[in-house]
Backbone bond lengths (Angstrom), bond angles and torsions (degrees), N, CA, C in turn:
res aa  C-N    CA-C-N  psi(-1)  N-CA   C-N-CA  omega(-1)  CA-C   N-CA-C  phi
1 M - - - 1.520 - - 1.513 108.48 -
2 L 1.269 115.69 137.19 1.518 121.66 175.61 1.484 111.02 -69.40
3 N 1.316 117.95 153.74 1.467 119.99 178.11 1.563 104.92 -137.42
4 Y 1.328 119.22 92.44 1.440 124.08 174.75 1.525 111.62 -91.38
5 N 1.361 117.19 143.12 1.517 116.72 -178.61 1.618 108.44 -128.68
6 G 1.263 117.11 7.58 1.489 120.65 -178.68 1.500 116.67 86.88
7 S 1.326 117.29 -0.08 1.458 122.42 175.63 1.466 114.20 -99.20
8 E 1.247 120.66 8.70 1.519 125.91 -176.02 1.508 107.97 -65.88
9 G 1.263 118.55 147.00 1.453 125.83 176.98 1.507 106.91 90.12
10 E 1.339 115.78 167.24 1.519 118.50 177.39 1.539 106.49 -156.84
11 S 1.324 112.31 161.31 1.414 118.41 -178.68 1.511 110.30 -71.95
12 I 1.389 118.42 144.69 1.437 123.96 169.21 1.478 110.01 -119.80
13 S 1.312 115.18 167.52 1.508 119.25 -179.97 1.492 109.18 -75.09
14 L 1.316 118.94 153.26 1.467 124.28 170.06 1.490 113.47 -50.92
15 E 1.312 115.67 -39.41 1.450 123.39 -178.29 1.561 110.97 -63.69
16 E 1.378 113.09 -46.76 1.472 116.94 178.26 1.454 112.90 -66.56
17 A 1.321 119.60 -38.56 1.439 124.54 171.84 1.481 111.08 -61.85
18 A 1.255 119.93 -43.95 1.478 119.30 -178.23 1.505 109.50 -67.00
19 S 1.332 120.37 -36.38 1.481 124.48 175.74 1.507 109.77 -60.23
20 Y 1.304 117.47 -50.94 1.502 122.95 174.77 1.514 112.30 -47.74
21 T 1.370 117.14 -57.26 1.346 119.77 -171.16 1.589 111.41 -72.92
22 A 1.381 117.42 -24.39 1.496 119.21 174.32 1.507 105.43 -70.38
23 N 1.376 118.87 -43.15 1.414 116.43 -179.56 1.549 112.88 -61.12
24 Y 1.246 117.32 -34.49 1.432 120.55 175.74 1.569 111.81 -64.04
25 R 1.406 115.23 -48.50 1.391 120.17 179.66 1.457 111.05 -59.24
26 N 1.301 119.05 -42.39 1.520 125.55 176.68 1.463 112.43 -62.38
27 Q 1.288 120.39 -33.70 1.457 120.32 -177.42 1.567 109.07 -78.69
28 Q 1.311 119.86 -29.17 1.431 123.14 -179.95 1.474 112.72 -73.77
29 S 1.287 119.68 163.27 1.531 118.55 174.54 1.517 105.55 -70.73
30 Q 1.277 118.01 162.90 1.419 126.90 -178.46 1.580 112.46 -75.96
31 D 1.357 115.74 10.90 1.406 119.75 175.28 1.539 110.40 -60.13
32 T 1.268 113.95 125.90 1.468 117.17 -176.58 1.547 113.99 -72.86
33 G 1.291 113.70 -6.04 1.506 121.46 177.10 1.520 113.89 -91.07
34 T 1.392 116.67 -1.97 1.475 121.88 178.30 1.525 108.56 -62.80
35 V 1.345 114.14 126.54 1.518 116.37 176.69 1.452 113.01 -69.42
36 R 1.284 115.69 127.57 1.499 122.97 -176.82 1.556 111.54 -105.24
37 A 1.349 115.51 -27.82 1.538 116.92 -173.61 1.447 105.37 -165.09
38 H 1.337 111.94 162.52 1.485 124.00 176.49 1.512 108.06 -127.28
39 F 1.311 116.86 138.05 1.479 121.50 177.42 1.533 109.53 -113.61
40 F 1.375 114.99 124.67 1.447 122.50 173.07 1.487 107.78 -114.95
41 G 1.337 118.84 134.58 1.444 125.18 177.03 1.493 113.87 -73.28
42 R 1.311 116.63 158.58 1.473 122.89 -179.29 1.503 113.14 -56.44
43 E 1.307 119.40 -37.88 1.457 123.17 -178.06 1.499 114.34 -56.01
44 I 1.369 118.17 -48.13 1.375 121.47 -177.70 1.554 113.93 -73.59
45 L 1.352 111.60 -35.34 1.448 113.78 176.73 1.601 111.53 -69.39
46 Q 1.395 115.15 -38.99 1.415 114.03 173.87 1.508 117.91 -65.59
47 K 1.348 113.58 -32.66 1.453 116.74 176.71 1.548 110.85 -64.46
48 I 1.294 119.00 -36.71 1.450 120.14 173.79 1.434 110.45 -66.42
49 L 1.325 122.39 -51.26 1.441 125.85 -174.09 1.509 110.88 -67.37
50 D 1.319 122.56 -22.13 1.504 125.03 -179.54 1.495 111.67 -82.47
51 Q 1.368 120.39 -3.92 1.439 122.60 -179.84 1.578 108.11 -67.32
52 E 1.262 114.37 143.21 1.479 120.43 178.15 1.504 109.87 -56.17
53 G 1.370 118.86 126.34 1.468 120.44 176.46 1.502 114.34 89.13
54 C 1.273 115.99 -9.80 1.438 117.81 -173.89 1.623 113.66 -78.76
55 V 1.377 113.04 123.58 1.407 118.94 -175.00 1.550 112.83 -107.51
56 G 1.371 112.23 -8.56 1.451 114.36 -174.93 1.603 109.36 -179.87
57 I 1.285 113.19 -177.03 1.484 116.41 -179.17 1.496 107.67 -125.02
58 R 1.317 117.84 130.87 1.433 124.79 175.84 1.548 107.90 -97.65
59 M 1.342 119.27 135.07 1.460 124.04 -176.69 1.529 111.50 -116.52
60 Y 1.343 116.20 115.50 1.439 120.84 -178.03 1.550 108.70 -99.30
61 Y 1.292 115.19 138.58 1.483 119.29 172.83 1.575 103.37 -83.00
62 G 1.436 114.88 146.41 1.360 115.93 177.92 1.574 109.70 -157.52
63 L 1.305 117.64 172.13 1.432 123.62 175.64 1.490 105.93 -125.61
64 D 1.369 117.18 135.64 1.451 119.02 173.64 1.493 112.86 -82.10
65 D 1.268 121.05 179.24 1.513 124.72 -173.15 1.509 107.80 -63.19
66 A 1.330 124.61 -21.88 1.404 126.37 179.19 1.506 112.23 -89.10
67 G 1.366 116.51 -1.74 1.480 121.77 -179.62 1.481 112.65 85.55
68 N 1.379 122.65 12.34 1.381 122.79 178.87 1.494 110.45 -86.52
69 K 1.339 115.03 142.50 1.587 120.00 178.15 1.513 108.41 -63.52
70 Q 1.322 111.91 139.59 1.450 122.41 176.98 1.497 108.59 -134.87
71 L 1.352 115.34 154.68 1.495 123.22 175.33 1.535 103.49 -121.00
72 V 1.321 116.81 119.53 1.516 120.73 175.72 1.435 108.84 -108.02
73 L 1.357 115.35 133.12 1.437 124.35 -172.49 1.561 104.87 -117.16
74 I 1.290 111.43 136.87 1.524 122.42 177.24 1.522 110.96 -146.51
75 G 1.286 119.55 141.50 1.493 125.95 175.99 1.539 106.09 -65.69
76 A 1.391 109.78 156.51 1.449 119.52 179.02 1.514 103.43 -135.86
77 N 1.329 116.08 145.96 1.533 122.10 178.59 1.552 106.39 -100.08
78 A 1.324 116.31 178.13 1.407 125.51 -175.77 1.514 114.86 -56.98
79 D 1.285 115.52 -25.77 1.488 123.86 176.48 1.464 114.22 -82.80
80 G 1.337 115.11 -4.89 1.508 119.28 179.75 1.482 110.10 85.62
81 E 1.309 122.37 9.83 1.426 124.52 -177.05 1.617 108.54 -88.40
82 D 1.351 111.43 135.67 1.416 116.52 174.44 1.531 110.56 -62.86
83 Q 1.295 116.67 139.17 1.472 117.58 176.17 1.499 109.18 -90.66
84 E 1.346 113.64 82.30 1.505 124.70 -175.88 1.483 114.15 -63.34
85 E 1.314 116.76 -29.96 1.455 121.65 179.11 1.600 112.75 -79.43
86 G 1.256 116.30 -3.95 1.487 119.89 -173.85 1.512 109.12 -103.98
87 T 1.356 113.36 -151.37 1.456 120.51 -170.95 1.567 107.31 -89.28
88 V 1.369 117.33 130.44 1.384 122.80 174.84 1.487 105.44 -118.60
89 A 1.381 118.06 136.66 1.409 123.89 -168.87 1.488 111.41 -121.65
90 D 1.396 113.78 139.79 1.390 126.66 164.72 1.468 111.61 -147.59
91 R 1.282 123.73 -146.72 1.376 128.52 179.79 1.586 113.98 56.08
92 S 1.321 112.98 44.06 1.410 116.79 -174.64 1.534 106.05 -81.92
93 K 1.343 117.41 168.02 1.441 121.77 170.47 1.563 107.13 -79.94
94 V 1.336 117.43 129.40 1.504 123.96 -172.05 1.533 106.18 -102.69
95 C 1.315 110.92 140.44 1.431 122.57 178.38 1.532 108.42 -118.20
96 P 1.381 118.26 121.60 1.421 124.53 -3.50 1.633 107.07 -79.19
97 P 1.365 111.62 164.55 1.461 134.06 16.54 1.507 110.18 -101.15
98 D 1.295 122.40 -8.24 1.455 122.91 -172.32 1.583 111.39 -88.73
99 C 1.301 118.34 67.75 1.395 121.68 179.45 1.552 112.47 -164.16
100 V 1.300 114.43 158.38 1.430 123.20 176.46 1.493 111.06 -111.49
101 V 1.309 122.91 138.35 1.402 127.10 -175.89 1.492 107.69 -65.39
102 G 1.335 117.66 130.89 1.476 125.70 -178.90 1.450 107.55 -155.13
103 H 1.303 116.49 -171.93 1.483 121.66 -176.60 1.520 115.82 -56.21
104 L 1.268 114.81 -36.12 1.569 117.41 -176.47 1.561 108.44 -93.72
105 N 1.285 122.48 -10.74 1.394 123.03 -178.82 1.574 112.79 -108.94
106 G 1.311 118.68 0.16 1.432 123.35 175.62 1.433 114.32 57.06
């Protein structure tokens, strides 16, 4: 059985993050419509985290019915179980077009 405590993950440097995102961009076609990132606002993230027993957020990759990349967020408890009865999030702002060029977006 999994045992999550809310401390999973760790900080990485901006340089390492920029390298990872550059690797992704280089792997994808040069199509300017390729999804590079998703933005979720604080309110939906907090709503997920505020659920009873939630110790973190699991992020699933997905494709919508039109074949567009999506990122689906759901809370997870200490046993690593998705909180299926709680808030599930999508409808993020997708980059491009909703982004500004920076270190991670090249």
